[in-house]
SEKEDO-73329 format. One record per atom (N, C-alpha, C): residue number from 1; atom name; x negated, y negated, z. Coordinates in steps of 0.001 Angstrom, whole numbers, plus 500000, padded with zeros to 6 digits. Example, Ala and Ser with C-alpha at 12.3 -4.5 7.8 and 13.67 -1.06 7.14 Angstrom:
// residues 2
- pos	site	xx	yy	zz
- 1	N	486810	505690	507800
- 1	CA	487700	504500	507800
- 1	C	486800	503300	507800
- 2	N	487150	502250	507080
- 2	CA	486330	501060	507140
- 2	C	487100	499970	507870
***
This chain:
// residues 287
- pos	site	xx	yy	zz
- 1	N	300600	559196	748773
- 1	CA	299432	560020	748797
- 1	C	299340	560845	750104
- 2	N	298967	562142	750026
- 2	CA	298796	562903	751213
- 2	C	297820	562250	752190
- 3	N	298095	562301	753460
- 3	CA	297237	561598	754420
- 3	C	295834	562231	754525
- 4	N	295732	563515	754328
- 4	CA	294440	564150	754315
- 4	C	293583	563630	753156
- 5	N	294265	563385	752017
- 5	CA	293544	562813	750878
- 5	C	293126	561393	751181
- 6	N	293946	560663	751926
- 6	CA	293515	559305	752279
- 6	C	292242	559343	753112
- 7	N	292106	560337	754018
- 7	CA	290876	560475	754801
- 7	C	289697	560711	753845
- 8	N	289859	561659	752933
- 8	CA	288764	561954	751994
- 8	C	288389	560764	751155
- 9	N	289370	560063	750662
- 9	CA	289104	558865	749826
- 9	C	288410	557759	750637
- 10	N	288857	557571	751854
- 10	CA	288258	556539	752667
- 10	C	286809	556898	753020
- 11	N	286587	558173	753267
- 11	CA	285247	558623	753600
- 11	C	284338	558490	752390
- 12	N	284873	558794	751206
- 12	CA	284090	558618	749989
- 12	C	283755	557165	749684
- 13	N	284767	556276	749920
- 13	CA	284547	554873	749618
- 13	C	283641	554182	750637
- 14	N	283768	554546	751886
- 14	CA	283104	553810	752939
- 14	C	281838	554509	753428
- 15	N	281760	555839	753272
- 15	CA	280592	556568	753680
- 15	C	280611	556993	755116
- 16	N	281457	556371	755927
- 16	CA	281563	556672	757336
- 16	C	282894	556137	757863
- 17	N	283493	556958	758742
- 17	CA	284779	556527	759354
- 17	C	284636	556536	760861
- 18	N	285220	555536	761511
- 18	CA	285216	555425	762945
- 18	C	286621	555844	763394
- 19	N	286732	556834	764266
- 19	CA	288017	557335	764723
- 19	C	288220	557087	766190
- 20	N	289143	556201	766533
- 20	CA	289369	555948	767948
- 20	C	290307	557000	768569
- 21	N	290184	557225	769838
- 21	CA	291091	558199	770486
- 21	C	292392	557500	770887
- 22	N	293472	558229	770641
- 22	CA	294811	557779	771069
- 22	C	295454	558915	771833
- 23	N	296509	558582	772558
- 23	CA	297100	559634	773428
- 23	C	298599	559526	773542
- 24	N	299226	558460	773039
- 24	CA	300663	558330	773065
- 24	C	301049	557357	771943
- 25	N	302352	557152	771794
- 25	CA	302836	556325	770697
- 25	C	302313	554894	770786
- 26	N	302280	554362	771963
- 26	CA	301846	552966	772122
- 26	C	300347	552784	771766
- 27	N	299490	553626	772283
- 27	CA	298069	553506	771926
- 27	C	297864	553755	770449
- 28	N	298654	554619	769808
- 28	CA	298556	554898	768388
- 28	C	298953	553644	767598
- 29	N	300058	553012	768005
- 29	CA	300472	551780	767322
- 29	C	299392	550693	767388
- 30	N	298832	550509	768576
- 30	CA	297837	549474	768701
- 30	C	296558	549805	767897
- 31	N	296137	551024	767911
- 31	CA	294977	551468	767110
- 31	C	295227	551296	765625
- 32	N	296434	551648	765198
- 32	CA	296777	551552	763756
- 32	C	296764	550079	763344
- 33	N	297303	549184	764186
- 33	CA	297284	547764	763851
- 33	C	295872	547201	763803
- 34	N	294951	547797	764475
- 34	CA	293566	547340	764465
- 34	C	292876	547592	763088
- 35	N	293529	548490	762303
- 35	CA	293035	548710	760924
- 35	C	292184	549939	760685
- 36	N	292160	550867	761628
- 36	CA	291389	552118	761405
- 36	C	291962	552923	760270
- 37	N	291069	553584	759555
- 37	CA	291545	554472	758445
- 37	C	292087	555768	758940
- 38	N	291727	556211	760136
- 38	CA	292162	557453	760719
- 38	C	292092	557337	762207
- 39	N	293064	557901	762925
- 39	CA	293022	557939	764395
- 39	C	293050	559372	764887
- 40	N	292682	559567	766147
- 40	CA	292399	560905	766661
- 40	C	293161	561094	767980
- 41	N	294040	562112	768059
- 41	CA	294703	562439	769325
- 41	C	293720	563270	770138
- 42	N	293252	562722	771279
- 42	CA	292270	563379	772114
- 42	C	292934	564139	773181
- 43	N	292556	565430	773298
- 43	CA	293141	566280	774318
- 43	C	292775	565854	775717
- 44	N	291586	565292	775892
- 44	CA	291124	564783	777190
- 44	C	292094	563695	777716
- 45	N	292408	562731	776865
- 45	CA	293255	561633	777240
- 45	C	294716	562087	777372
- 46	N	295125	563003	776485
- 46	CA	296496	563516	776534
- 46	C	296717	564294	777838
- 47	N	295726	565101	778236
- 47	CA	295875	565835	779490
- 47	C	295924	564906	780658
- 48	N	295107	563866	780625
- 48	CA	295129	562881	781727
- 48	C	296401	562121	781822
- 49	N	296985	561668	780691
- 49	CA	298186	560851	780720
- 49	C	299439	561678	780863
- 50	N	299481	562861	780260
- 50	CA	300742	563703	780288
- 50	C	300820	564441	781581
- 51	N	299647	564965	782044
- 51	CA	299657	565853	783187
- 51	C	299001	565240	784438
- 52	N	298172	564229	784254
- 52	CA	297391	563710	785350
- 52	C	296322	564710	785743
- 53	N	295843	565475	784746
- 53	CA	294870	566558	785014
- 53	C	293681	566424	784087
- 54	N	292530	567062	784423
- 54	CA	291377	567016	783565
- 54	C	291567	567884	782310
- 55	N	290649	567669	781364
- 55	CA	290673	568427	780118
- 55	C	290051	569841	780415
- 56	N	290881	570721	780946
- 56	CA	290407	571965	781496
- 56	C	291268	573125	780989
- 57	N	291827	573002	779748
- 57	CA	292643	574069	779212
- 57	C	294016	574154	779786
- 58	N	294519	573047	780306
- 58	CA	295851	573058	780930
- 58	C	296960	572664	780004
- 59	N	296651	571935	778915
- 59	CA	297623	571572	777951
- 59	C	298076	572793	777185
- 60	N	299349	572813	776851
- 60	CA	299902	573921	776063
- 60	C	300029	573537	774590
- 61	N	300176	574491	773759
- 61	CA	300390	574230	772341
- 61	C	301625	573356	772128
- 62	N	302723	573680	772809
- 62	CA	303952	572887	772668
- 62	C	303747	571418	773075
- 63	N	303047	571179	774144
- 63	CA	302775	569796	774607
- 63	C	302004	569046	773554
- 64	N	301015	569683	773003
- 64	CA	300161	568988	771945
- 64	C	300979	568701	770717
- 65	N	301771	569661	770263
- 65	CA	302582	569477	769053
- 65	C	303609	568376	769306
- 66	N	304245	568370	770456
- 66	CA	305223	567337	770781
- 66	C	304557	565940	770738
- 67	N	303380	565823	771318
- 67	CA	302670	564551	771289
- 67	C	302312	564117	769909
- 68	N	301922	565077	769101
- 68	CA	301552	564758	767648
- 68	C	302745	564277	766940
- 69	N	303918	564914	767172
- 69	CA	305107	564501	766469
- 69	C	305506	563072	766890
- 70	N	305461	562734	768158
- 70	CA	305759	561406	768616
- 70	C	304850	560359	767978
- 71	N	303538	560640	767981
- 71	CA	302609	559724	767529
- 71	C	302678	559543	766023
- 72	N	302762	560638	765296
- 72	CA	302806	560575	763811
- 72	C	304055	559862	763343
- 73	N	305102	559883	764111
- 73	CA	306347	559287	763663
- 73	C	306323	557759	763722
- 74	N	305378	557154	764417
- 74	CA	305347	555707	764627
- 74	C	304251	554997	763897
- 75	N	303317	555742	763203
- 75	CA	302230	555134	762480
- 75	C	302148	555747	761065
- 76	N	301664	554896	760141
- 76	CA	301353	555409	758802
- 76	C	299917	555859	758682
- 77	N	299071	555465	759572
- 77	CA	297670	555861	759619
- 77	C	297556	557355	759760
- 78	N	296642	558009	758986
- 78	CA	296454	559457	759133
- 78	C	296001	559775	760570
- 79	N	296535	560850	761113
- 79	CA	296291	561271	762458
- 79	C	295638	562646	762450
- 80	N	294446	562781	763053
- 80	CA	293835	564089	763275
- 80	C	294054	564472	764729
- 81	N	294401	565725	764976
- 81	CA	294782	566204	766325
- 81	C	293759	567141	766862
- 82	N	293367	566902	768109
- 82	CA	292530	567836	768831
- 82	C	293412	569053	769227
- 83	N	293265	570109	768483
- 83	CA	294095	571312	768700
- 83	C	293367	572358	769502
- 84	N	292338	571966	770228
- 84	CA	291603	572895	771116
- 84	C	291202	574124	770357
- 85	N	291536	575319	770834
- 85	CA	291142	576563	770214
- 85	C	292229	577117	769292
- 86	N	293324	576335	769122
- 86	CA	294433	576840	768355
- 86	C	295400	577617	769224
- 87	N	295051	577775	770544
- 87	CA	295926	578320	771564
- 87	C	296143	579816	771423
- 88	N	295087	580512	771062
- 88	CA	295156	581980	771011
- 88	C	294299	582531	769890
- 89	N	294762	583607	769305
- 89	CA	294005	584264	768217
- 89	C	294403	583628	766859
- 90	N	294024	584345	765781
- 90	CA	294278	583817	764430
- 90	C	295772	583603	764196
- 91	N	296605	584488	764700
- 91	CA	298038	584360	764544
- 91	C	298541	583085	765175
- 92	N	298079	582792	766396
- 92	CA	298474	581560	767054
- 92	C	297955	580342	766292
- 93	N	296776	580441	765666
- 93	CA	296257	579322	764903
- 93	C	297164	579026	763671
- 94	N	297690	580064	763065
- 94	CA	298623	579870	761957
- 94	C	299810	579020	762403
- 95	N	300397	579398	763517
- 95	CA	301528	578625	764006
- 95	C	301139	577180	764340
- 96	N	299990	576998	764951
- 96	CA	299512	575688	765336
- 96	C	299361	574801	764053
- 97	N	298731	575340	763039
- 97	CA	298548	574583	761812
- 97	C	299886	574208	761210
- 98	N	300776	575130	761068
- 98	CA	302072	574922	760473
- 98	C	302912	573921	761297
- 99	N	302830	574035	762589
- 99	CA	303556	573093	763426
- 99	C	302968	571666	763311
- 100	N	301668	571558	763246
- 100	CA	301062	570201	763092
- 100	C	301423	569605	761767
- 101	N	301449	570415	760714
- 101	CA	301838	569875	759401
- 101	C	303253	569348	759475
- 102	N	304167	570164	760098
- 102	CA	305540	569691	760207
- 102	C	305679	568404	761053
- 103	N	304757	568272	762023
- 103	CA	304760	567092	762896
- 103	C	304243	565846	762173
- 104	N	303592	566011	760979
- 104	CA	303145	564897	760266
- 104	C	301636	564606	760387
- 105	N	300904	565510	761053
- 105	CA	299459	565321	761236
- 105	C	298712	565478	759925
- 106	N	297638	564776	759829
- 106	CA	296791	564836	758612
- 106	C	295703	565932	758729
- 107	N	295421	566312	759971
- 107	CA	294366	567310	760166
- 107	C	294244	567727	761642
- 108	N	293211	568533	761883
- 108	CA	293000	569089	763253
- 108	C	291564	569319	763479
- 109	N	291197	569405	764744
- 109	CA	289950	569982	765232
- 109	C	290255	571325	765778
- 110	N	289456	572323	765401
- 110	CA	289604	573676	765868
- 110	C	288254	574172	766405
- 111	N	288213	574546	767676
- 111	CA	286975	574858	768336
- 111	C	286814	576313	768667
- 112	N	285598	576735	769078
- 112	CA	285314	578139	769320
- 112	C	285128	578502	770789
- 113	N	285639	577665	771696
- 113	CA	285546	577976	773103
- 113	C	286406	579175	773515
- 114	N	286003	579853	774571
- 114	CA	286846	580810	775243
- 114	C	287962	580007	775924
- 115	N	289188	580516	775775
- 115	CA	290323	579897	776485
- 115	C	290469	580448	777897
- 116	N	290704	579598	778870
- 116	CA	290993	578148	778769
- 116	C	289692	577356	778586
- 117	N	289781	576415	777631
- 117	CA	288620	575584	777264
- 117	C	288434	574485	778278
- 118	N	287429	573658	778075
- 118	CA	287185	572454	778869
- 118	C	286555	571420	778031
- 119	N	286543	570220	778476
- 119	CA	285965	569109	777735
- 119	C	284535	569479	777291
- 120	N	284176	569064	776094
- 120	CA	282894	569433	775515
- 120	C	281667	568953	776259
- 121	N	281887	567952	777149
- 121	CA	280718	567432	777883
- 121	C	280785	567869	779382
- 122	N	281637	568836	779669
- 122	CA	281638	569454	780948
- 122	C	280783	570725	780949
- 123	N	280366	571145	782138
- 123	CA	279535	572363	782227
- 123	C	280404	573617	782272
- 124	N	279735	574732	782057
- 124	CA	280395	576037	782210
- 124	C	281158	576509	781002
- 125	N	280935	575924	779811
- 125	CA	281648	576360	778627
- 125	C	281152	577716	778153
- 126	N	282040	578491	777531
- 126	CA	281737	579723	776875
- 126	C	282393	579725	775484
- 127	N	281782	580454	774575
- 127	CA	282297	580500	773211
- 127	C	282658	581960	772791
- 128	N	283589	582103	771895
- 128	CA	283951	583416	771417
- 128	C	282916	583865	770371
- 129	N	282875	585146	769980
- 129	CA	281961	585570	768959
- 129	C	282218	584864	767640
- 130	N	281126	584679	766912
- 130	CA	281230	583941	765638
- 130	C	282233	584581	764660
- 131	N	282211	585907	764514
- 131	CA	283113	586535	763561
- 131	C	284561	586283	763921
- 132	N	284850	586239	765207
- 132	CA	286225	585930	765643
- 132	C	286646	584548	765300
- 133	N	285733	583562	765430
- 133	CA	286062	582192	765143
- 133	C	286180	582027	763596
- 134	N	285426	582763	762880
- 134	CA	285542	582629	761374
- 134	C	286897	583175	760908
- 135	N	287426	584188	761557
- 135	CA	288751	584689	761233
- 135	C	289818	583616	761548
- 136	N	289637	582913	762689
- 136	CA	290541	581840	763035
- 136	C	290502	580717	762030
- 137	N	289320	580382	761554
- 137	CA	289170	579337	760589
- 137	C	289822	579708	759253
- 138	N	289566	580966	758837
- 138	CA	290205	581434	757617
- 138	C	291728	581426	757703
- 139	N	292218	581782	758898
- 139	CA	293677	581729	759135
- 139	C	294179	580298	759020
- 140	N	293459	579382	759602
- 140	CA	293859	577942	759516
- 140	C	293908	577467	758068
- 141	N	292906	577791	757324
- 141	CA	292818	577386	755920
- 141	C	293967	577965	755112
- 142	N	294242	579257	755347
- 142	CA	295300	579906	754621
- 142	C	296675	579344	755065
- 143	N	296805	579015	756317
- 143	CA	298088	578570	756850
- 143	C	298544	577294	756300
- 144	N	297628	576447	755854
- 144	CA	298062	575134	755324
- 144	C	298707	575271	753979
- 145	N	298449	576370	753247
- 145	CA	299124	576617	752007
- 145	C	298829	575550	750994
- 146	N	299904	574955	750420
- 146	CA	299800	573910	749408
- 146	C	299599	572547	750027
- 147	N	299734	572452	751350
- 147	CA	299597	571171	752026
- 147	C	298100	570778	752103
- 148	N	297852	569495	751903
- 148	CA	296451	568976	752097
- 148	C	296269	568652	753549
- 149	N	295498	569413	754258
- 149	CA	295327	569341	755696
- 149	C	293897	569375	756018
- 150	N	293384	568386	756755
- 150	CA	291949	568201	757021
- 150	C	291517	569027	758255
- 151	N	290681	569994	758031
- 151	CA	290276	570881	759098
- 151	C	288816	570656	759494
- 152	N	288645	570258	760740
- 152	CA	287278	570044	761278
- 152	C	286990	571240	762180
- 153	N	285943	571948	761871
- 153	CA	285548	573117	762661
- 153	C	284510	572693	763660
- 154	N	284828	572925	764943
- 154	CA	283960	572535	766044
- 154	C	283353	573747	766759
- 155	N	282084	573635	767101
- 155	CA	281472	574631	767928
- 155	C	280899	574029	769217
- 156	N	281115	574699	770329
- 156	CA	280538	574297	771636
- 156	C	279352	575203	771996
- 157	N	278785	575824	770998
- 157	CA	277690	576756	771274
- 157	C	276369	576124	771726
- 158	N	276245	574806	771502
- 158	CA	274973	574149	771885
- 158	C	274699	574380	773403
- 159	N	275690	574142	774228
- 159	CA	275531	574352	775663
- 159	C	275500	575836	776052
- 160	N	276394	576589	775421
- 160	CA	276589	577995	775800
- 160	C	275440	578907	775349
- 161	N	274980	578685	774091
- 161	CA	274034	579611	773480
- 161	C	272812	578978	772891
- 162	N	272747	577685	772881
- 162	CA	271558	576997	772350
- 162	C	271779	576365	770988
- 163	N	270872	575457	770650
- 163	CA	271017	574692	769397
- 163	C	270964	575520	768144
- 164	N	270072	576515	768145
- 164	CA	269983	577343	766934
- 164	C	271275	578078	766645
- 165	N	271931	578601	767661
- 165	CA	273166	579298	767437
- 165	C	274282	578296	767048
- 166	N	274256	577085	767562
- 166	CA	275233	576065	767145
- 166	C	275029	575736	765677
- 167	N	273816	575605	765226
- 167	CA	273513	575281	763839
- 167	C	273953	576450	762955
- 168	N	273659	577666	763356
- 168	CA	274083	578845	762597
- 168	C	275609	578850	762466
- 169	N	276308	578542	763513
- 169	CA	277766	578505	763420
- 169	C	278277	577361	762545
- 170	N	277623	576217	762609
- 170	CA	278018	575094	761743
- 170	C	277931	575453	760253
- 171	N	276840	576059	759911
- 171	CA	276617	576499	758517
- 171	C	277717	577514	758129
- 172	N	277968	578502	758959
- 172	CA	279015	579493	758702
- 172	C	280391	578881	758544
- 173	N	280683	577901	759386
- 173	CA	281940	577256	759357
- 173	C	282185	576558	758016
- 174	N	281132	575850	757534
- 174	CA	281222	575158	756260
- 174	C	281385	576111	755106
- 175	N	280678	577231	755192
- 175	CA	280806	578227	754141
- 175	C	282179	578861	754092
- 176	N	282904	578855	755222
- 176	CA	284223	579395	755258
- 176	C	285229	578506	754511
- 177	N	284916	577203	754431
- 177	CA	285759	576288	753678
- 177	C	286391	575162	754440
- 178	N	285926	574933	755675
- 178	CA	286469	573816	756434
- 178	C	286004	572474	755816
- 179	N	286705	571398	756178
- 179	CA	286388	570127	755577
- 179	C	285191	569480	756199
- 180	N	285033	569564	757500
- 180	CA	283932	568898	758194
- 180	C	283491	569802	759367
- 181	N	282301	569546	759871
- 181	CA	281733	570341	760947
- 181	C	281372	569422	762130
- 182	N	281707	569956	763295
- 182	CA	281509	569206	764529
- 182	C	280718	570086	765529
- 183	N	279453	569801	765697
- 183	CA	278659	570501	766696
- 183	C	278675	569608	767935
- 184	N	279357	570089	768906
- 184	CA	279610	569268	770111
- 184	C	278410	569219	771062
- 185	N	278224	568023	771637
- 185	CA	277277	567784	772752
- 185	C	275815	568064	772472
- 186	N	275232	567611	771291
- 186	CA	273798	567632	771194
- 186	C	273231	566643	772193
- 187	N	272024	566972	772658
- 187	CA	271541	566206	773875
- 187	C	270491	565155	773546
- 188	N	270171	564963	772258
- 188	CA	269167	563951	771890
- 188	C	269310	563646	770389
- 189	N	268709	562525	770032
- 189	CA	268684	562178	768598
- 189	C	267906	563177	767810
- 190	N	266898	563799	768398
- 190	CA	266130	564807	767673
- 190	C	267030	565995	767360
- 191	N	267884	566404	768299
- 191	CA	268804	567502	768030
- 191	C	269788	567147	766941
- 192	N	270222	565885	766918
- 192	CA	271143	565460	765912
- 192	C	270474	565466	764542
- 193	N	269223	565071	764487
- 193	CA	268478	565173	763205
- 193	C	268380	566632	762765
- 194	N	268129	567511	763669
- 194	CA	268020	568900	763334
- 194	C	269358	569475	762791
- 195	N	270431	569024	763371
- 195	CA	271728	569455	762936
- 195	C	271987	568978	761481
- 196	N	271737	567697	761274
- 196	CA	272010	567146	759896
- 196	C	271047	567707	758879
- 197	N	269911	568179	759293
- 197	CA	268937	568758	758390
- 197	C	269411	570084	757845
- 198	N	270185	570836	758677
- 198	CA	270600	572189	758247
- 198	C	272046	572356	757922
- 199	N	272911	571636	758555
- 199	CA	274378	571852	758407
- 199	C	274922	570932	757361
- 200	N	275650	571439	756374
- 200	CA	276260	570591	755389
- 200	C	277344	569698	755989
- 201	N	277485	568468	755456
- 201	CA	278494	567586	755951
- 201	C	279793	567721	755247
- 202	N	280715	566811	755574
- 202	CA	280593	565733	756594
- 202	C	280424	566268	758008
- 203	N	279651	565540	758748
- 203	CA	279382	565940	760165
- 203	C	280057	564939	761109
- 204	N	280532	565469	762218
- 204	CA	281216	564668	763250
- 204	C	280234	564390	764409
- 205	N	280261	563174	764884
- 205	CA	279501	562823	766108
- 205	C	280544	562318	767131
- 206	N	280400	562756	768352
- 206	CA	281341	562435	769441
- 206	C	280621	561439	770356
- 207	N	281087	560193	770350
- 207	CA	280534	559188	771196
- 207	C	281295	559046	772482
- 208	N	280862	559776	773502
- 208	CA	281521	559774	774805
- 208	C	280630	558999	775805
- 209	N	281144	557885	776244
- 209	CA	280376	557023	777150
- 209	C	279891	557833	778357
- 210	N	278605	557802	778617
- 210	CA	277978	558463	779750
- 210	C	278088	560015	779659
- 211	N	278252	560524	778461
- 211	CA	278244	561935	778225
- 211	C	276814	562398	777929
- 212	N	276665	563643	777417
- 212	CA	275346	564136	777171
- 212	C	274712	563732	775892
- 213	N	275498	563248	774957
- 213	CA	274988	562809	773685
- 213	C	274708	561298	773699
- 214	N	273525	560866	773201
- 214	CA	273237	559418	773204
- 214	C	274284	558637	772448
- 215	N	274652	557459	773000
- 215	CA	275573	556565	772325
- 215	C	274795	555705	771339
- 216	N	275292	555610	770136
- 216	CA	274571	554936	769050
- 216	C	275597	554050	768255
- 217	N	275040	553097	767583
- 217	CA	275839	552250	766692
- 217	C	276064	552978	765353
- 218	N	277029	552521	764561
- 218	CA	277382	553235	763334
- 218	C	276238	553464	762365
- 219	N	275442	552409	762184
- 219	CA	274358	552540	761176
- 219	C	273365	553588	761558
- 220	N	273004	553653	762816
- 220	CA	272036	554664	763252
- 220	C	272631	556064	763085
- 221	N	273899	556234	763380
- 221	CA	274557	557549	763216
- 221	C	274647	557872	761706
- 222	N	274835	556842	760876
- 222	CA	274838	557084	759453
- 222	C	273468	557550	758933
- 223	N	272447	556901	759476
- 223	CA	271044	557265	759089
- 223	C	270743	558703	759550
- 224	N	271355	559152	760650
- 224	CA	271128	560496	761129
- 224	C	271936	561525	760381
- 225	N	272900	561074	759543
- 225	CA	273641	561965	758729
- 225	C	275052	562237	759189
- 226	N	275597	561406	760078
- 226	CA	276933	561654	760620
- 226	C	277922	560640	760071
- 227	N	278990	561222	759507
- 227	CA	279963	560414	758742
- 227	C	281273	560197	759435
- 228	N	281676	561091	760347
- 228	CA	282944	560940	761092
- 228	C	282580	560723	762557
- 229	N	282850	559550	763034
- 229	CA	282439	559165	764374
- 229	C	283665	558988	765267
- 230	N	283761	559856	766285
- 230	CA	284862	559803	767226
- 230	C	284476	559037	768498
- 231	N	285304	558076	768827
- 231	CA	285216	557377	770122
- 231	C	286457	557725	770903
- 232	N	286500	558860	771543
- 232	CA	287789	559343	772068
- 232	C	288248	558792	773423
- 233	N	287281	558317	774257
- 233	CA	287620	558097	775661
- 233	C	287574	556598	776080
- 234	N	286914	555763	775274
- 234	CA	286840	554348	775672
- 234	C	288238	553742	775883
- 235	N	289214	554038	775074
- 235	CA	290575	553463	775342
- 235	C	291176	553878	776714
- 236	N	291124	555194	776985
- 236	CA	291744	555652	778228
- 236	C	290984	555198	779443
- 237	N	289624	555100	779329
- 237	CA	288809	554603	780434
- 237	C	289157	553116	780683
- 238	N	289340	552359	779621
- 238	CA	289666	550940	779736
- 238	C	291047	550787	780438
- 239	N	292022	551598	779944
- 239	CA	293336	551509	780545
- 239	C	293328	551908	782034
- 240	N	292648	552994	782378
- 240	CA	292607	553450	783730
- 240	C	291982	552389	784647
- 241	N	290905	551755	784172
- 241	CA	290283	550700	784994
- 241	C	291193	549532	785171
- 242	N	291892	549159	784110
- 242	CA	292814	548029	784196
- 242	C	293978	548338	785145
- 243	N	294523	549500	785040
- 243	CA	295619	549930	785912
- 243	C	295193	549891	787363
- 244	N	294036	550421	787622
- 244	CA	293555	550424	788995
- 244	C	293402	548989	789518
- 245	N	292867	548122	788716
- 245	CA	292661	546740	789166
- 245	C	293988	546013	789354
- 246	N	294966	546233	788453
- 246	CA	296222	545566	788567
- 246	C	296985	546042	789813
- 247	N	297007	547366	789985
- 247	CA	297742	547938	791144
- 247	C	297092	547507	792451
- 248	N	295732	547427	792465
- 248	CA	295026	547000	793675
- 248	C	295367	545523	793983
- 249	N	295376	544697	792945
- 249	CA	295736	543298	793112
- 249	C	297134	543143	793606
- 250	N	298083	543875	793004
- 250	CA	299467	543776	793423
- 250	C	299669	544236	794865
- 251	N	298931	545303	795255
- 251	CA	299050	545776	796588
- 251	C	298462	544755	797583
- 252	N	297352	544146	797230
- 252	CA	296657	543232	798113
- 252	C	297397	541907	798233
- 253	N	297834	541362	797065
- 253	CA	298356	539985	797001
- 253	C	299875	539930	796979
- 254	N	300463	541059	796586
- 254	CA	301933	541077	796537
- 254	C	302463	540428	795255
- 255	N	301611	540008	794352
- 255	CA	302043	539408	793089
- 255	C	300873	539489	792086
- 256	N	301204	539111	790840
- 256	CA	300159	539100	789809
- 256	C	299764	537663	789453
- 257	N	300082	536713	790305
- 257	CA	299839	535297	789980
- 257	C	298365	535048	789710
- 258	N	297474	535787	790378
- 258	CA	296023	535540	790181
- 258	C	295425	536171	788980
- 259	N	296178	536999	788252
- 259	CA	295619	537699	787114
- 259	C	296472	537564	785858
- 260	N	297328	536590	785804
- 260	CA	298197	536442	784645
- 260	C	297480	536362	783316
- 261	N	296296	535714	783336
- 261	CA	295555	535536	782097
- 261	C	295057	536920	781566
- 262	N	295019	537916	782357
- 262	CA	294560	539240	781921
- 262	C	295686	540114	781368
- 263	N	296907	539628	781495
- 263	CA	298030	540448	781088
- 263	C	298529	540050	779696
- 264	N	298930	540995	778871
- 264	CA	299520	540688	777548
- 264	C	300867	539986	777760
- 265	N	301112	538886	777079
- 265	CA	302404	538180	777221
- 265	C	303569	539054	776822
- 266	N	304686	538776	777478
- 266	CA	305955	539480	777243
- 266	C	306278	539602	775718
- 267	N	306263	538474	775051
- 267	CA	306674	538409	773633
- 267	C	305681	539175	772752
- 268	N	304424	539080	773090
- 268	CA	303404	539789	772271
- 268	C	303547	541311	772396
- 269	N	303815	541772	773589
- 269	CA	304040	543207	773797
- 269	C	305313	543640	773075
- 270	N	306378	542877	773173
- 270	CA	307596	543203	772494
- 270	C	307440	543281	770957
- 271	N	306542	542454	770466
- 271	CA	306296	542485	769015
- 271	C	305646	543811	768600
- 272	N	304725	544309	769454
- 272	CA	304043	545573	769163
- 272	C	305002	546710	769155
- 273	N	305931	546738	770074
- 273	CA	306862	547893	770149
- 273	C	308099	547711	769252
- 274	N	308148	546546	768525
- 274	CA	309190	546403	767524
- 274	C	310535	545954	767997
- 275	N	310568	545095	768997
- 275	CA	311856	544649	769556
- 275	C	312693	543900	768572
- 276	N	312112	543075	767716
- 276	CA	312877	542300	766737
- 276	C	313645	543208	765773
- 277	N	313007	544334	765433
- 277	CA	313666	545324	764526
- 277	C	314895	545890	765219
- 278	N	314804	546169	766516
- 278	CA	315944	546707	767219
- 278	C	317055	545621	767335
- 279	N	316679	544348	767533
- 279	CA	317688	543309	767558
- 279	C	318437	543280	766218
- 280	N	317708	543430	765149
- 280	CA	318281	543381	763807
- 280	C	319242	544559	763598
- 281	N	318810	545744	764043
- 281	CA	319711	546923	763897
- 281	C	320934	546771	764773
- 282	N	320701	546212	765949
- 282	CA	321829	546023	766876
- 282	C	322887	545062	766233
- 283	N	322387	543962	765671
- 283	CA	323303	543006	765031
- 283	C	324013	543615	763822
- 284	N	323309	544462	763135
- 284	CA	323890	545067	761869
- 284	C	325067	545957	762199
- 285	N	325000	546647	763335
- 285	CA	326043	547619	763618
- 285	C	327030	547207	764722
- 286	N	326925	545947	765118
- 286	CA	327924	545439	766024
- 286	C	329251	545182	765351
- 287	N	330322	545301	766061
- 287	CA	331650	545014	765497
- 287	C	331833	543502	765244
***
C-alpha cells in the first residue's frame, strides 16, 4: 500500500496521529520501533545536526532530499518531510516534490514564508502573497502525478499578518486541494478554537516545548479539532542535553564510570543498528 494512503487510513481509524520529529537514520529507526504510524523529518533538528546551525533558511534543497533518502531507506514507517518553502518558486517546488517521491517520502510540509525562512516560533517571519503560494501548492499537487503523496500546506501568516489572514490562507489552501492545513504558531487555545471553527481539516498542531503555542495532551487537541500532532523538537532537545551532560562528565571525571546506568548497553545499541544482520551477510559471502 502507498505510504500516503497508510497515513490517511491510520488517521481515519484512529482520529488523530502523533508525529515525532526525526533528523537522521538512527533517530528514525528508534522512532519507527516505538510504533508511530508516521514520522516527521524536522528542518530545525536537521539544520542543528547536519550544520550545527539554527533553523534560519540555511539548509539547501539537496541537503534535505539527501537526508530524506537516507531516512526513508531504513524505515517502513511513512515519512513526512519538512520541505520549507520548496526552495524557490513553483518550478522549484515541482522538483522538490518529485525528488522527495523518488527518495521514498510519503509527504511534505510546504510553507508560505519568504526565503530564507526561519523556525515558525522565531520572530521576524515574513510571508509571500497568497496568490503566489497558491500557485506553489497547485504546482506541488500537479507534480505528484499518479503518486499518492500527502501534502500539508503551512502558513506562517499568524505572526506576520495576524490570525484573520492566517485563517483566510488556511481556507484557501484547503480549497486548492492539499491534504491537511497547518497554521503555525497560534498563541492561545482560543486562537486554536477559532482556527478549527473556520478552517477545514485535517488540521496540524505543532507542539514545541516553550514555544508560543500552548502545550496540550492529545485529547485536548482532539477536542479543539486538531488531528495531526507534531512533536518535532523533544527528541533533539533530549539528545543535546544528554550529550552535554556526558561530555561534561567525561571532561570532569575522565571516565563514564559514574554514569554507566544512563548509557544504552553495547549489545542493545548494536541490535538497533542491525549488527546481527551484517554478521549474517558477512558469513554468507565469506569464502
